[in-house]
C-alpha positions as CSV (number, residue, x, y, z in Angstrom):
1,M,0.0,0.0,0.0
2,Q,1.3,3.5,-0.9
3,K,-0.1,6.9,-0.4
4,H,-1.8,8.1,-3.6
5,P,0.5,10.8,-5.3
6,A,-2.6,13.1,-5.6
7,C,-2.7,13.3,-1.8
8,V,-0.4,16.3,-1.4
9,V,-2.2,18.2,1.4
10,T,-2.8,15.6,4.2
11,R,-4.2,17.6,7.1
12,H,-7.6,16.0,6.5
13,G,-6.1,12.6,5.7
14,W,-4.9,10.7,2.7
15,V,-5.6,7.6,0.5
16,D,-3.4,4.5,0.6
17,I,-3.8,2.4,-2.6
18,D,-2.7,-0.9,-4.0
19,N,-3.5,-1.0,-7.7
20,D,-2.4,-4.6,-8.1
21,N,-4.7,-5.9,-5.5
22,F,-7.5,-3.4,-6.1
23,T,-7.4,-2.1,-2.5
24,V,-8.1,1.5,-1.2
25,I,-7.9,2.7,2.4
26,N,-9.1,6.2,3.3
27,C,-6.9,7.4,6.2
28,V,-8.9,10.0,8.2
29,M,-7.5,12.8,10.3
30,E,-10.6,14.8,11.2
31,K,-13.3,13.7,13.7
32,I,-16.0,15.4,11.6
33,H,-15.2,13.0,8.8
34,I,-15.5,10.0,11.1
35,D,-18.9,11.3,12.3
36,I,-20.0,11.8,8.7
37,F,-18.9,8.4,7.5
38,E,-20.8,6.8,10.3
39,S,-23.9,8.8,9.7
40,N,-27.1,8.0,7.7
41,F,-26.3,11.1,5.6
42,Y,-23.3,9.2,4.1
43,K,-24.6,5.6,4.2
44,E,-27.9,6.5,2.4
45,K,-25.9,7.6,-0.7
46,E,-23.3,4.9,-0.8
47,R,-22.7,3.6,-4.3
48,H,-25.1,6.3,-5.5
49,F,-23.2,9.5,-4.8
50,W,-19.9,8.0,-3.5
51,P,-18.1,4.7,-2.6
52,K,-19.2,2.3,0.0
53,I,-16.8,2.3,3.0
54,Q,-16.2,0.1,6.0
55,R,-14.2,1.1,9.1
56,I,-11.3,-1.3,9.8
57,Y,-9.2,-1.6,12.9
58,D,-6.3,-3.8,11.9
59,Y,-4.6,-1.5,9.5
60,K,-1.5,0.7,9.9
61,S,-0.4,3.2,7.1
62,N,3.2,3.4,6.1
63,Y,2.8,7.1,5.7
64,G,1.6,8.0,9.2
65,E,-0.9,7.5,11.9
66,A,-4.5,8.5,11.3
67,L,-7.5,8.7,13.6
68,A,-9.5,6.1,11.6
69,Y,-9.1,3.9,8.5
70,Y,-11.9,3.0,6.1
71,K,-11.7,0.3,3.4
72,T,-13.2,1.9,0.3
73,D,-14.6,0.6,-2.9
74,F,-11.8,0.4,-5.6
75,I,-12.8,2.2,-8.8
76,H,-11.3,0.8,-12.0
77,H,-10.5,2.6,-15.2
78,I,-11.0,6.2,-13.8
79,I,-11.9,8.6,-16.5
80,R,-10.8,12.2,-15.8
81,Y,-13.1,15.1,-16.6
82,P,-11.1,16.5,-19.6
83,E,-11.9,13.1,-21.2
84,F,-15.6,13.3,-20.6
85,T,-17.9,13.7,-23.6
86,S,-19.9,16.9,-23.9
87,L,-23.0,15.1,-22.6
88,Q,-21.0,13.7,-19.6
89,F,-19.6,17.2,-18.8
90,K,-23.1,18.6,-18.4
91,E,-24.4,15.6,-16.6
92,A,-21.4,15.7,-14.2
93,L,-22.0,19.4,-13.3
94,L,-25.7,18.7,-12.6
95,F,-24.7,15.7,-10.5
96,V,-22.3,17.8,-8.4
97,C,-25.1,20.4,-8.0
98,N,-27.4,17.6,-6.8
99,V,-24.8,16.4,-4.3
100,C,-24.3,19.9,-3.1
101,K,-28.0,20.4,-2.6
102,Y,-28.0,17.2,-0.5
103,C,-25.2,18.5,1.6
104,E,-26.8,21.8,2.1
105,K,-29.9,20.1,3.5
106,H,-27.6,18.6,6.2
107,N,-25.8,21.8,6.9
108,L,-22.6,20.6,5.2
109,W,-20.4,22.0,2.4
110,L,-18.3,19.9,0.1
111,R,-15.0,21.3,-1.1
112,T,-15.2,19.5,-4.5
113,H,-14.8,19.9,-8.2
114,L,-14.9,17.8,-11.4
115,W,-11.4,16.2,-10.7
116,N,-13.2,14.4,-7.9
117,V,-15.8,13.0,-10.2
118,T,-15.6,10.0,-12.5
119,Y,-18.1,7.6,-14.0
120,Y,-19.1,4.4,-12.2
121,K,-21.7,2.0,-13.4
122,G,-22.8,4.4,-16.1
123,N,-23.3,7.5,-13.8
124,P,-21.2,10.3,-12.4
125,Y,-19.6,9.5,-9.0
126,I,-17.7,11.3,-6.3
127,I,-14.3,9.6,-5.6
128,D,-12.7,12.0,-3.1
129,I,-14.7,11.7,0.1
130,R,-12.7,13.6,2.7
131,D,-13.7,17.1,1.7
132,F,-16.8,17.6,3.8
133,E,-17.0,20.7,6.0
134,K,-19.7,22.3,8.2
135,Y,-21.5,24.9,6.2
136,N,-20.6,28.4,7.3
137,G,-21.5,30.4,4.2
138,Q,-18.9,29.0,1.9
139,S,-19.4,29.7,-1.8
140,W,-21.3,27.1,-3.9
141,K,-20.5,29.0,-7.1
142,C,-16.8,28.6,-6.8
143,I,-17.2,24.8,-7.2
144,F,-18.7,25.3,-10.7
145,M,-16.8,28.4,-11.9
146,G,-13.5,26.6,-11.4
147,H,-14.0,24.6,-14.5
148,L,-15.5,27.4,-16.6
149,N,-12.5,29.7,-16.2
150,K,-11.3,31.4,-19.4
151,T,-7.7,31.1,-18.1
152,L,-6.3,27.6,-18.4
153,S,-4.4,25.9,-15.5
154,H,-3.7,22.5,-13.9
155,H,-7.2,22.8,-12.3
156,C,-8.8,23.8,-15.6
157,P,-6.6,22.4,-18.4
158,I,-9.4,22.6,-21.1
159,N,-11.6,25.4,-22.0
160,A,-15.3,24.6,-21.2
161,S,-16.2,25.8,-24.7
162,C,-14.9,22.4,-25.9
163,F,-18.0,20.9,-24.1
164,I,-20.5,23.8,-24.0
165,E,-21.8,25.3,-27.2
166,N,-23.3,28.3,-25.4
167,Y,-20.3,28.7,-23.2
168,N,-20.3,32.5,-23.0
169,D,-23.9,32.7,-22.0
170,I,-23.5,30.1,-19.3
171,Y,-20.3,31.8,-18.0
172,D,-21.9,35.2,-17.9
173,N,-25.1,33.9,-16.2
174,L,-23.1,32.0,-13.6
175,T,-20.9,34.9,-12.9
176,K,-23.9,37.2,-12.3
177,C,-26.2,34.8,-10.4
178,K,-26.6,34.6,-6.7
179,D,-24.7,32.0,-4.7
180,N,-27.8,29.8,-4.7
181,L,-27.9,26.2,-5.8
182,V,-31.4,26.5,-7.2
183,E,-30.3,29.3,-9.5
184,I,-27.0,27.6,-10.3
185,E,-28.9,24.4,-11.3
186,K,-31.3,26.3,-13.6
187,I,-28.3,27.8,-15.4
188,L,-26.5,24.4,-15.7
189,K,-29.7,22.9,-17.2
190,L,-29.4,25.5,-20.0
191,I,-26.0,24.1,-21.2
192,K,-26.1,23.0,-24.8
193,P,-23.5,20.2,-25.2
194,V,-21.2,20.6,-28.2
195,E,-22.2,18.2,-30.9
196,I,-19.3,16.3,-32.5
197,K,-19.8,13.9,-35.4
198,N,-17.2,11.5,-36.5
199,D,-18.1,9.0,-39.2
200,Q,-14.9,7.1,-39.3
201,W,-16.5,4.1,-37.6
202,S,-20.0,2.9,-38.5
203,S,-22.8,2.0,-36.1
204,Y,-23.1,-1.5,-37.6
205,H,-24.1,-3.0,-34.2
206,H,-27.1,-0.9,-33.6
207,T,-29.7,-2.4,-35.9
208,R,-28.4,-5.9,-35.1
209,T,-28.5,-5.5,-31.3
210,E,-32.1,-4.5,-30.6
211,F,-31.9,-6.8,-27.4
212,L,-29.6,-4.1,-25.8
213,Y,-32.2,-1.4,-26.4
214,T,-35.3,-3.3,-25.5
215,N,-34.0,-4.6,-22.1
216,N,-33.3,-2.5,-19.0
217,T,-31.0,-4.9,-17.3
218,L,-28.1,-7.2,-18.3
219,N,-30.1,-10.3,-17.4
220,D,-29.1,-13.9,-18.3
221,K,-31.1,-13.7,-21.6
222,V,-29.2,-10.5,-22.7
223,I,-25.8,-12.0,-21.8
224,E,-26.6,-15.2,-23.8
225,S,-27.6,-13.0,-26.7
226,I,-24.3,-11.2,-26.5
227,K,-22.3,-14.4,-26.3
228,N,-24.2,-15.9,-29.3
229,Y,-24.4,-12.6,-31.3
230,K,-24.1,-13.4,-35.1
231,G,-24.0,-9.9,-36.4
232,G,-24.5,-10.2,-40.2
233,N,-23.2,-13.8,-40.3
234,D,-25.0,-17.2,-40.5
235,N,-23.4,-18.6,-37.3
236,N,-22.3,-17.4,-33.8
237,N,-18.6,-18.4,-34.0
238,K,-17.3,-14.9,-33.7
239,S,-18.9,-14.1,-30.4
240,F,-19.1,-17.6,-29.0
241,N,-15.4,-18.3,-29.5
242,L,-14.4,-14.9,-28.2
243,F,-16.1,-15.6,-24.9
244,K,-14.8,-19.2,-25.0
245,L,-11.3,-17.8,-25.0
246,L,-12.1,-15.3,-22.3
247,D,-13.5,-18.1,-20.1
248,I,-10.2,-19.9,-20.4
249,I,-8.1,-17.0,-19.1
250,K,-10.7,-15.6,-16.7
251,P,-9.6,-11.9,-16.9
252,K,-9.6,-9.7,-13.9
253,T,-10.1,-6.6,-16.0
254,V,-10.8,-6.1,-19.7
255,I,-10.1,-3.3,-22.2
256,E,-11.7,-3.4,-25.7
257,I,-10.2,-1.5,-28.6
258,G,-13.0,-0.5,-31.0
259,C,-15.9,-1.1,-28.7
260,N,-18.7,0.3,-30.9
261,N,-21.9,0.5,-28.8
262,G,-20.4,-1.5,-26.0
263,L,-21.8,-5.0,-27.0
264,Y,-18.8,-7.1,-25.9
265,I,-17.9,-4.9,-23.0
266,F,-21.3,-5.4,-21.5
267,G,-20.7,-9.1,-21.8
268,C,-17.3,-8.9,-20.2
269,S,-18.6,-6.6,-17.4
270,I,-20.6,-9.4,-15.8
271,N,-17.4,-11.1,-14.7
272,C,-14.9,-8.2,-14.3
273,P,-14.5,-4.4,-14.5
274,S,-14.2,-3.4,-18.2
275,I,-13.5,-0.4,-20.4
276,G,-14.3,0.2,-24.0
277,I,-12.4,2.6,-26.3
278,D,-13.6,3.9,-29.6
279,Y,-12.7,6.7,-31.9
280,G,-16.4,7.5,-32.7
281,I,-18.0,9.9,-30.3
282,E,-21.5,8.9,-31.4
283,L,-20.8,5.3,-30.6
284,I,-19.4,6.2,-27.1
285,N,-22.5,8.3,-26.5
286,E,-24.6,5.3,-27.5
287,A,-22.6,3.0,-25.2
288,N,-22.9,5.5,-22.3
289,K,-26.6,5.8,-22.8
290,L,-27.0,2.1,-22.6
291,N,-24.8,1.9,-19.5
292,S,-26.8,4.5,-17.7
293,K,-29.6,2.0,-17.5
294,F,-27.6,-1.2,-17.3
295,K,-25.3,0.2,-14.6
296,S,-22.7,-2.4,-15.5
297,E,-19.1,-2.5,-14.2
298,S,-17.8,-0.7,-17.2
299,N,-16.7,2.6,-18.6
300,F,-16.4,4.0,-22.1
301,I,-14.1,6.7,-23.5
302,C,-13.8,8.4,-26.9
303,L,-10.1,8.1,-27.7
304,D,-7.8,7.6,-30.7
305,I,-5.2,5.2,-29.6
306,L,-2.9,6.2,-32.5
307,N,-2.8,9.8,-31.2
308,N,0.4,9.7,-29.2
309,N,-0.2,13.1,-27.5
310,K,-3.7,12.1,-26.2
311,M,-2.5,8.7,-25.0
312,N,0.5,10.2,-23.1
313,K,-1.3,13.2,-21.8
314,N,-0.9,13.6,-18.0
315,Y,-3.3,15.6,-15.8
316,G,-3.0,17.2,-12.5
317,P,-0.2,18.9,-10.6
318,N,3.0,17.0,-11.2
319,D,1.0,14.6,-13.4
320,V,-0.5,12.8,-10.4
321,Y,-3.5,11.6,-12.3
322,G,-1.5,9.6,-14.9
323,T,-1.9,8.9,-18.6
324,A,-4.5,6.8,-20.4
325,Y,-2.0,4.0,-20.4
326,D,-1.7,4.3,-16.6
327,R,-5.4,4.3,-15.9
328,F,-6.8,2.0,-18.5
329,K,-4.2,-0.8,-18.6
330,S,-6.0,-4.1,-18.0
331,H,-5.4,-7.7,-17.4
332,T,-6.8,-8.6,-20.9
333,L,-7.2,-6.7,-24.1
334,I,-9.7,-7.7,-26.8
335,A,-9.6,-6.3,-30.3
336,P,-12.5,-7.5,-32.5
337,A,-12.3,-6.5,-36.2
338,I,-10.2,-3.4,-35.5
339,I,-6.5,-4.2,-36.2
340,H,-7.0,-3.8,-40.0
341,H,-8.5,-0.3,-39.5
342,L,-5.5,0.6,-37.3
343,Y,-3.1,-0.8,-39.9
344,Q,-4.7,1.2,-42.7
345,Q,-3.9,4.3,-40.8
346,C,-0.4,3.7,-39.4
347,K,0.9,0.9,-41.7
348,S,2.8,-0.7,-38.9
349,T,2.0,-3.8,-36.9
350,N,4.9,-2.9,-34.6
351,K,3.2,0.4,-33.6
352,I,-0.1,-1.4,-33.1
353,I,1.3,-4.1,-30.9
354,E,3.4,-1.6,-29.0
355,I,0.3,0.4,-28.1
356,F,-1.6,-2.8,-27.2
357,S,1.2,-3.9,-25.0
358,K,0.9,-0.7,-23.0
359,L,-2.8,-1.3,-22.4
360,T,-2.6,-4.9,-21.2
361,K,-0.6,-6.8,-18.6
362,N,-1.3,-10.5,-19.4
363,Y,-3.4,-11.4,-22.4
364,M,-4.6,-10.2,-25.8
365,V,-7.4,-11.6,-27.9
366,I,-7.0,-10.2,-31.4
367,E,-9.3,-10.9,-34.4
368,Q,-7.1,-11.4,-37.4
369,I,-8.6,-10.8,-40.8
370,P,-6.4,-12.4,-43.4
371,N,-5.3,-10.4,-46.5
372,T,-5.9,-7.1,-44.6
373,V,-2.8,-7.2,-42.2
374,P,0.3,-9.1,-43.3
375,E,0.2,-12.2,-41.1
376,I,3.9,-12.8,-41.0
377,E,4.5,-9.1,-40.0
378,L,1.9,-9.4,-37.3
379,K,3.4,-12.6,-35.9
380,N,6.9,-11.0,-35.9
381,S,5.6,-8.0,-34.1
382,L,3.9,-10.2,-31.4
383,E,7.2,-12.0,-31.0
384,Q,9.2,-8.8,-30.8
385,Y,7.0,-7.5,-27.9
386,N,7.1,-10.9,-26.1
387,W,3.7,-12.2,-27.0
388,K,3.1,-15.9,-27.7
389,I,0.0,-17.1,-29.6
390,I,-1.4,-19.9,-27.3
391,N,-4.7,-20.6,-28.9
392,I,-6.5,-20.0,-32.2
393,L,-10.2,-20.3,-32.8
394,N,-12.4,-19.5,-35.8
395,S,-14.2,-16.3,-36.2
396,T,-16.8,-15.4,-38.8
397,P,-16.9,-15.0,-41.7
398,L,-14.1,-17.4,-42.4
399,P,-11.1,-17.3,-42.8
400,R,-11.2,-14.7,-39.9
401,K,-9.7,-16.1,-36.7
402,W,-9.2,-15.2,-33.0
403,L,-5.6,-15.2,-31.7
404,L,-5.2,-15.6,-28.0
405,C,-1.8,-14.2,-27.0
406,E,0.0,-14.4,-23.7
407,L,2.7,-12.1,-22.5
408,I,5.9,-14.1,-21.9
409,V,7.9,-12.6,-19.1
């Protein structure tokens, strides 16, 4: 266990974290926070507003001695607010406003901001829980204005106009309004999210996956439909064999490259935390919309993995929040029908496998489409980056095939 690097000011406490064993301990230094964590105020909103916690008595931090220790839900694949879609940015602001209104009713103030918000089970979620204070007239507006600043900084590294079409109006209205959460909420509801269209990837899943849209939960029937999904083919080898390989390796976490509307990630999320990446913003919006009702153990992010600047972008003071590689690296990577698209753009299997290798620790399941990516070149790249093909199963239509690869240490 190590103190999280983002915990610079520790007078209220700090977080000890073990990413390998998915363990988080909140180390609390203020009695007010102990009282809050033990109260109905906190417990009634666990896993709705913020993580579930449990006080433990047999723990000692290597950093220092705290008044109390709380084992806290581990959140996988944390998406940071500059990576939100425009729809998520608005939703997250309204969520924070809702949390603040809840705090106000209990005479509390929350020193928070969007860096303390991620997405969990399809909805915005507070991840820093040691920022409660007694309400003594502190400003509510400052919580929201901090991310609408026109001057960029570590706290506000992206101009809100990237998310908000009517940014100037929202900025002016918030600046002029009273420090009142009801008025603030009315203004936030007027946000018009920026519409971005990207037609590089098609929504080929949508018309073929009506079962995702007509069901409100990931019940057994939906999961079976995912595992036996035929797409436009006459048999289910593609989906069935993918999940057959996953069942062999039993991944602890999964990342999918080219997730489309989230079909396979929803199937994976039943067994482990999963994240889907796609270049198409419309597809990610679609996956997020589905996940808001499914509340699956998954996240989705719009990201071009061939964009080196985006993949290596660090956030926070002294880069404490890490890169996409740091936060999204998973036990297993799956890449259905995507490697040929990547090859068309970068013309290098070495580059593709290098990127894949930075996003997975143990296994890759790659769908190879013969005559689109040179097979010998791909095998040489796998070998160069210490990957061994340990199983091959048919996909569809033939001669497509699944390559299960294991990292040889």
